[in-house]
Structures are given as structure tokens and as C-alpha cells.
N, C-alpha and C positions, 0 to 999 in steps of 0.2 A: 185453674188447675187442670193438668192433663189427666186423661183417664188412667194412664199407666201409674201416675203418682197416687191417685185415689186408690187404685187396686193394691198398691204396695202398702199404703197406710192401713187399709182395712185388714190386709193379711197380717200385719204386725199387731193390730188390735186383737185379732183372733188368736195369734200365737201367744201374746202376753196374757190374754184373758181379762183385760181391763183397759181403761183409759190411761193415758200418760200425760206428762207435763205439757205437751204441745198439741194434743188432740183430745177432743171431747165428743162423744157420740150420744145422741138423744133419740128417743123413739119418735115422738112428735107426729102422730097419725094425722091430726087435723089442725092442731094449733101449737104455738110455741110453748114449751114447758116454762113453769114459773122461774126456774133457776137460770134461764137464758141470760137475764140481765147481769147476774153475778158472774157468769162465765165470760161474757163480753168484757166486763170491767177487768176481770182477772187477766185475760189474755192481753188487753191493751196496756195494763200496768206492769206486765212482766216482760215476756219476749215474743209476744204474738202467738198465734196458734190457729188451729183448724177446727171448726164446728161442723159436725155432720149430723143432719136430721134425717131420720128414716132407718136407723140401725137400732136394733133392740139389744142393749148391752146385757140384759138379764138372761138372754138366750143365745149366748155365744156370738153376739153382734150379727144376728140374722138380719138380712136386708128386708125389712117389712115395708119400707117405702112411706111416702106421704101421699095423701089423697089428692091434694090440690097444690102442686109445687109453686105455681105462679102466685097464689095467695100467700103461701108461707114466705116466699121471697119478699113480697111486698110488706108483710107484717114485720119481718126481720129488719128490712131497711128502715121502716118507720121507727122501730124500737131503737135502732142505732142513732138515728138523727133526732128523735123527739124525747127519748127517755134517758139517754146518756149525755153527760156533760164532761168534757167537750164532746160534740157529736163524732161518731165513728164512721168511717167510710170503708167498710170491708168489701172484698170481691165476693159476690154471691152468684151462684149458678146452680143449675139442675143437671144431674148426671144420671144416666140410665145404667143401673148396676144389678146384675142377676135378676132381671125382669122386674125391677123396682125403681121408682124415682127417688133419688136422694138429693136433698138440698144441701149444698156445701158452701160454707163461708170461710174465707181466709181473713183473719183479723190481724192487722199489723200492730206492732208495738208503737205506742205514742212517744213522741220526743220527750226528753226529760223536762223541757221547758213548759209543758202543758199538762203533765201528770199531776194528780191522779184522775183517771176516768171514773166517774161515779154515777149512781142512779139518782136522778134529780128528785124522785119521789121520797127518798129516805135521807138525802143530803150527803155531803162529802164524808163526814165522820162515820156514819152508819152504812153508807152505800158504796164504799171503795173496797175492792178485793184484789188479791194477787193469786197467782197459780202456784200451788205447792204440791209436788208430785202429781197425782191424778185428780186433785180436788181444788176447790176454790176456798180461800180463807180470807175472812174480813180483816182489813188493815186495822191495826190499833191506832189510837189517836197520835201516838208518838211516830208511827210509820207515816201517817198522813202528813204530820209536821215536817218530817224529813223530806218527803217528796215536794212539799211546797218550798222548803228551803233550797232544794236543788234547782228550782226555777231561776235562781239568781246566784250571786256569790255570797255565801254565808259570811257573817262578820262576827260570829260569836267569839273568835279568838282576839278580837280588837276591843272587846267591851272592858270598861274599867272595873276593877275589883274594889268595892268600898272598904275603907279601913286600911288600905295599903299605902305605902310610900317608898321612896328610894331606900329607906332603912331596912326594907324587907328583901333587898337584893343581896346576892352573894357577892362580896367585894372582889374576890379573885376571878370568878366567872365574868363579872361585869367589866373589870379592867381588861381582861383578855379579849372580850367581845369588842370593846371600844377601840382597842389597839388594832385588831384585825379590820374593823369597819373603816377606820381612817386609812389603813394601808391599802385595802382593796377598793374602797369607794371614796377616794380622796376628794373628788369634785363635789360630792354632796355633803361630806362630813368633816373635811380637814380643818375648816375654819370655825367650827362650832365648839362651844364648851360642852362639858359632859352632859349637863342637864338638857341643853338644846339638842344634842345628838340623840339622847335617849327619847326625846319627844318626837324627833323626826323619824326615828326607827320604830315608833309606836310602842316602845317599851313603857313609856309614860303617857298617860292621857290626862292632861292637866297636871295635877300633883299626885295622882293615883297610878298604880301599876295597871297595865292592861293584863288580861288573862295570859296573853302570849308572853309578856315580860315576866310574869310570875312563874309560869311553867318552864321557861327557858333559862332564866337567870335568877330565879328566886332562891332564897336560902332554904325555906321549907314550905312549899306550896300547900302541903297537906294541912297546915294550920288553918287555911281558909276552905280547902276542898279536900276533906279527909279521904275520899275514894278515888281521887285522880292519881292513881299509882298503878303499879303492875304487880300481880300476884303470880307466884309459881308454885305448882304442886306436882310432885313426882309420885305417881301411883304404882303400886306393886303388880297389878294385873291389868290385862287389856280392858277390863270393864270398870276399873277403879280400885276401891278398897278390897282387901283380901278377906272374904268371909270366913276362911278356914282358921286363921289365927288372929283375926281382929285387927290386923295392921291397916290403918286408914291411909297412910302415906309414908313414903320414904324420906321426902324432904318437903318443906313448906316454908316459903319465903315471901315477905311483902317488901317489894323494892319501892322506896320512897325518895323524896327529894326532888330537885329539878330534873328535867328530862335527861341531861347528860349523866347525872348520877344514877338514874333509873336504868339507862342503857348499860352503863358500866357494871352495875350490880347484877342485872339480868344475864349478861354474857358470862360473868364470873360464876353465877349459879348454874348456868347451863353446862359450862365446862366441868364443874365439880360433879355433875350428875351424869355426864356422858361417859360411855365406855369407848375404848379404842378397838378398832378392828384391823385385821390384816387384809390388804388388797394386792392383787397382782399388778405390778408395774414393770413392763419390759421383761427382763430376765430374772427379776427378783420380786420381793414383796415389800410393801411399805405399810407403816403403821399410820392410820388415819382415825379421826374422830368419827363417831356414828353419824354426825351431821356436820357439814362444813361450816366453820365459824362465819365466813363471809355471808352465807345464805341466812344464818340465824340473825346476824347483826342487821341485815337489810329488813328481815321480817319483823324484828322487834321495833326498829325505828319506824317502819311503815305503820305499824299498829299504833304507835304513840302519836305520830304527827298527822295521820290521816283519820284518826278516830273522830267521832262527833263530840264537840265540847258544848253543845247547847244545854240549857237548863235541865231538861228531862233526863239527860244521860250522865249528868255530873255525879250521880251516885253509883256509877258502874266502872269497874276497873278494866284495864287490859289484862287478859287472863292467858297464862301459859301453862299447859298441862302436858306432862310427859308420861307416856305409857310404854310398856315393853315393845310395842310394835309401831308407835307413831308419836309425833310431837304436834301439838295443836296450839296455835296462837290465834286468839280471838279478840276483836275490839268492837265497841259499840259504834254504830253507824256503818251502813253498807257503802258500796262504791258511789262515788260522786261524779256528776257531770256526764261526759261522753264515754267514760270508762265502763266497760262491761266485762263479764267473765270471759267471753269469747275473744276479746282483744287484749287481755292482760299479757304483757310481755311483748306486744307488737311495738316496733320502733316508732316513736313519735306520739304514742298514746299516753296522755297524762292530763289529769285534772286535779287541782288542789282545793280541797274543802277549806283548809286552814292556810290560806295563802300567806298571811303575815307571819304566822308561826314558822312556816317553811323558810321564809326569807331570813328570819332571825337565826335559825339553826344552820344556815349556810356559813355563818361566821361565828358559830359556837362550837368549839372543839370538844372531842371526847376527852375525859380526864386522862392526863398523862400522855397526850398525843396532840399532834398538829392537825390530825384529820378532823374535818368538820362532821357534825352529827349527820348531815345529809347534804346532797349536792343540788337538790331542787331541779333536776334535769329529767325527771321521769325515768331514771335509770335503775330504780330500786328493784322492781320485778325482773327485768332482764338480767341484772347482776345475780339475783337469787337463782334464776333458772340456769344461768351459765355455771354457777358454782356447783349446783346439783349434777349437771351434765358432766363436768370435769371429774367429779367424785364417783361417776358411774352409778348414781342413785336415781330412783324414780323422781320425776318432778313433783313439786307440791301440788296438792289439790286445793283449788280456791272455791269458796262458796259464799255467795252474796244473797242475803234475804232481806234487804232494805235496812233493817235495824241492826244487823250484825254482819261483819265480814270475818271469815275464818280461813286461815291457811293451815293445811294439814300436811306434814312431812312424813311419808312412809319410812320405816326403819328397816331397810333391806338394800343390799347391793343389787342393782338392776340386772347385771349379767353375772350372777353367781353361778356356782357349779351346777346347781339343779336346773336353772333356766337354760344354760348352755347345752346340757345333755338332752333336755327335752326338745329344744329347737333342732338339734342334730338328728334326733329320732324321727323328725317329720320328713326327712329326706327331700327337702326342697332346695334345688340348686338355684343360685343367682339371687338370693335375698340380699338386699342392701343392709348396711349396718343399722340404719334407721328402722327398717322393717323388723329386724331382730329385736331392737329395743321395744317396738310396739308390741310384739309377741311376748316379750319378757314382762311387760307391764301387766298383760292379761294373765300370764303365768302366776304373778304375785297377787292377783285379785284386784288390780287397779281398774279404774274406769278408763275406757279408751274412746275418744272422739277426735275430731279433726284438731281441735285446740290442744288437747292433751298430747297428741302425737307431735304437733308443731313444737310445743314447749320442750318435749323430751329430746328433740332432734335439731332444733334451730332451723326449721324449714319454713318456706313460705306456703301459703294455703294451696296453691296450685300443685306443687310437688307433693305435699301431704295427701291431697285428694287422689293423685295418680297412684301413689304407692299403696294407699289403703285400698283403692280399687283393685290393684294387682293382687293383694292378699285375699280379697273377696273372690277374685277370679280363680285363684289357686285353690279355693275351697277351704281356706284356713279360717277366715272370718265370716261372720254373718252380720249384715247391717240391720239394725232395728230402729224404729222411730220415724221412718220416712226419709226421703232424700234431703230435705232441708234441715232435719233435726236428728241426723243419724248418729248413733253410737254403735260400737262394735262389740260382739261377743265371739268367743271361740266356737267353731263348728263342733258339733257333738262328737265327731270321730277324732278330734285332736285334743279334747280336754284332757289334761294330765290325770292319769289314774292315781288314786290315793296310794300311799306307800304300802299299806296293808291290804289293798284291794286286788281283785283278780287281774291277771295279765290280759290286756286287750289285743285283739288282732291288729296287725299293722294296717294303716289306712292305705287306700289306693290313690296315691298322689297323681299318677299318670292316667289321664282320661282319654288318651289317643285311641285305644282299642274300642272304647265305648262309642266314640264318635264314628269310627270306621264301620263298626257293626251296624249302627243306626243308618248310615248311608247305604250300606249294602251295594246293590248294583244300580241304584237310582240316583236321581238328582234331588236335592232338598235345600231349602233355605234355612237360615239360622233358627227361625221360629219353629220350623218342623223338627229340627234336631233338639231344641229345648223340650218340646213336647214328647219326643221319642225317648230321650235319655232321662228326663226328669232333673237334669242339671240346671243350675242357675244360668241365665243368659250370659253373664260376664264370664263364667267358666267355659261355656261353649265357645264364646268368641275368642277367648285366649287360646284354647286348644286348636281351633280352626286355623289361627295364625301359625301355630307350631307346625301343623300338618302341611300347610301351604309352603312354608319355608323348607320343609324336608322333602317336598315333591310327592307326598303321598296322596294329596288331593289337588284339584284345580278348581278355579272359579269360572263361572260363565261370563263374568263382566270384569273389565280391568279396574273399574271403580268399585272397590269393596263396600263403599257406603251406599251404593245404588240399591233402591228397594227391590230391584229385579234380580239381584245377584243370587245365584244358586251354586251348590258345590257338588262335585262328584269325585269318586275315587279314580286314581290313575293306575296304570298297570306297569309303571316304570320301576317301582321299588316296593318292597314289603316292609312291614313294621320291624321284622327281625334284622333287616339290613341296616336299619338306623341305629341299632344298638338297643332297641326297646324289646 
């Protein structure tokens, strides 16, 4: 880790007043704290993280240091290799910071194929942890089981269901399925009778239905698995039931039957509970639903086909909750395989927990339609994001906590009148459409990081990083969490004022005069100007570029990346002559 990165991380800890999901600070004067094993396990089982020894979190993250850094490094390395299973191989080093020695360890996330990391002394069930917010939480036995299942391809959807037979299949669904199967996959199924075709497709296992067959084509799967359904609740307030009048919910539906029937009833219920809104389209206005149906269909299907169907989760439904400000779709079982929150929606990213079920649903149409339930091409999340972008809505937020996956759809137009007026008040010229969308997300209280920015604008990571960096340089955004785990908040002087609050002074978006004043009649490098003005390095760098292009300053080196480059004012033009 570079010293600059460590400085940035500690500054963020001090600003936040506590640890966060990717960084843990511990005092550790002479020995490793007892909780170190838990934190090592948690970081390795989640998304990795940074451990810093020698900071006192109870006193504002004061750098108290460690007395014997070499010994602490050796003790930590031994703990990682001898007490953790599988052994961890973090990067460990000592940094001198504010006249104190800090030992810093960067713990990488383990591959899914060898999780969970656990403390050998207490065993896998009692010694496995994950990182939640700024703390370490012990994994439940169910979560441990899910991690073990993710080491290979789960086969829960292929298991036979005792007491079932072809008589439990829906005749219409099964006939349509076999017809499509023979039409689309003639080489494998054209010459087989119905029973043989159902066995080859793994609808039948011997003479019993597989779980996949029952869920996709069964007449009433809930006869055998009462909770394998979808529940919908429409709440009257943002927090749920209305305590003022005792209203518990506006609508409450249990969607049952095979997956095609559940999807159909879920979408019908959502349409019945959605409102319509007017949005500007060209020279006129168009009536649209609160949420685009394409996005909702993909989210409901994803929840049903990617959920966990192992024994411990068969008592849990897919849950859909509608609130005035959001729609939440939740399913048991977190993300599977190589898919992570940060790469959801990236082209080519796909892993199927229930591979056989997905294969069957490729040839199972929605009721009253020729459209299959799913395409099994990893296109669900990208289609969902594209539909939200086309509707000018904020992208859904995804949350994976191993045992549950949640998609939350905010209920607001991204570029509504309030957001547009606020962005205009910033007086920032040259913002791209995607930068305006990112600012609008923060205006509406959404979380903004590189992934959310990409999802909202369909950008690659490089362009997203450049555009977010430009917003930081403009003084509009403040990055927190460190370079590798950054998310962004609005700078204090651009946070929208409450409607009934005092009028704020206009922010000074133009920093040229401050840079010129700091230069005065001398030469200075960028670091000098950062210290003199108190502005962030990115902001100083941006305005130096503007001043160079306008001929108000000149550089002492042609290569502006040279460590020796310095800047001085020119006498050719004044700030007034540039229109400033």
C-alpha cells in the first residue's frame, strides 16, 4: 500500500468517526487483539479489506503506534497461515505515520471455490464470519452451507420429489413445453416419446418429478412445498403499516402455482398497484407506469429462478414489498459463483445456481404469450438496467448478504424538475449527461459509487472513473472509503437546502483567482498550491489545466507529469480578459 493511500484511508476514518466495511483499525500496542481472527475471516469471506494496527479508534483514530512492528507482522502472518483455514496470504507492511509505526495488512477476498475462511480452533460453523457495515458477524449454519454449495454446481433443482408423478404435471404447460422442445432442440428430442423426453429434460427422475419439473410445469407445486411461492404486500407508508389509522397494508397477495403462473400473477398485481406518472418526451408529455414493466418482469423472474432451493430455504418465499418511495424484491440465497454486486450488469457476467431450472424455463412460455419465461443468456440484469435508464429512473440498488439477495427500485424520476433546477444552480459548464445523472442520484439520496454510476449510464469502468474524478476535481463530490472502495457524497457547499431552510450563499465554482493569488509572484509546484489553498489535489490540478490553456500561467517543464514541474504567472493576460 502506498503512503498516500494510507493517509487517505485514515483521513476518511477520522471524518466518518468509525470503521467501515473495508477498513478496520485496532490499537494493538504490543500484541494482536483477540478479535483479529474474526476480522481476517470476515474480510476474506466478503470483499477483502484493510487492517490497520496502531490506531486508537476510541480517541479519534489517534496514531498511537505499535511498539515492535516486526514482531506484530510475524504474529499476524503466523495467525493467517496457522489459525485460519484455508490459510490467508495478506500483504503486510509497516508504515511511519505521524511519528508512529503502523502495521497494515491488505486481506484479499477468497475465491468462491474455497470459501469460507474460518478459525480452525472453533471450527467452520462457529468460526466463520462476514463483514457487515463496520463490524464482523458470525455466519449462520445456513450461510456456511450456501458457501460450501457455491464451491461447485448445486443440484437441488434436480432432486426427485417423493410422492410425485406425471399426474402432477399441468397438461397444457407440459404439452406446450414438449412442442417447443422438439421444435427448438430436434436433434435431442424429436425421436423420443413424451416420457423419454421428460426424462432427458430432467423433468422426470425415474418415475418421480424433479423439483425443477414440479416448479416449472407442475399443476400445484405448493401441495408439496407450501412456501415456494411469491408474496406481495403494498404498504401505506415508507416504514410499513400506518400507525395513525391502523392500516396494515393496501394490498396483500400470495401468488401460487408453477413459476409461469406466479410470474403472471405477480406482474398483474404490480400493475394493479402502480400509479401512472407524466414524463416529458420531446415536445410533449407521456403517461408511464411508476416502474417499467420490463424491469419488473426481469426482477421477478430473476428472484424465482436464481433463488436457493436447498432444504433449509424451502420455507421461505420470494417477497415483493411496495412502499410509497420504493419497490423491494427479495429472494433467499445470495449471488452465486463469479457474480458479485460490483459486476452485476456487466456483459458476459452470469452464473446459474439452478442450471436445470433455467434450461427448462427457456422453453416454457408466459401464460398467453410465446415469450419464454427467461432466455438463460445472462441478460436479465442488463435488460432491467436498460429499462430503468430508458424511463429516466434511478437504477435499482442490489444488496447481497449471502443468504438473501435484494433488488430495490427507487420511486422517482431521475431528472425531475427539482434535480434539473438544482444542477443548473451549480453553474458548472461542460457536465456530461451521465455526470448530471450521477448528481441527480445524490440529489435523491441514492448511493453513488463506480458501479452505480456505470449502471445508471451504461458506461465502462474507465470512463466512469474519469467522469467521477472530474466531479471531484470540480469540488462537487467528495470521495470516501479510500481509492479502492470509494463511494461519493456531495460536497458540503452543494448539498441541496431544505425547502423551508435558509437560503445559502452561492458556491464559488471558479477557483482560478485562488490559484493565481497563491502563486503571487513566485514559482510553485502543485503540492505547494494544495497546501496554500487548502483545495483538494484533483481540484488544483484541474484549475491549473484551465489556467494553462488560457495563458494565465506557464509551466517550467514541457512534461507536466515531471516531478520537477513548477508554475508561475504570466503577464500576457489578466483574469478579467478571459471573461472571469
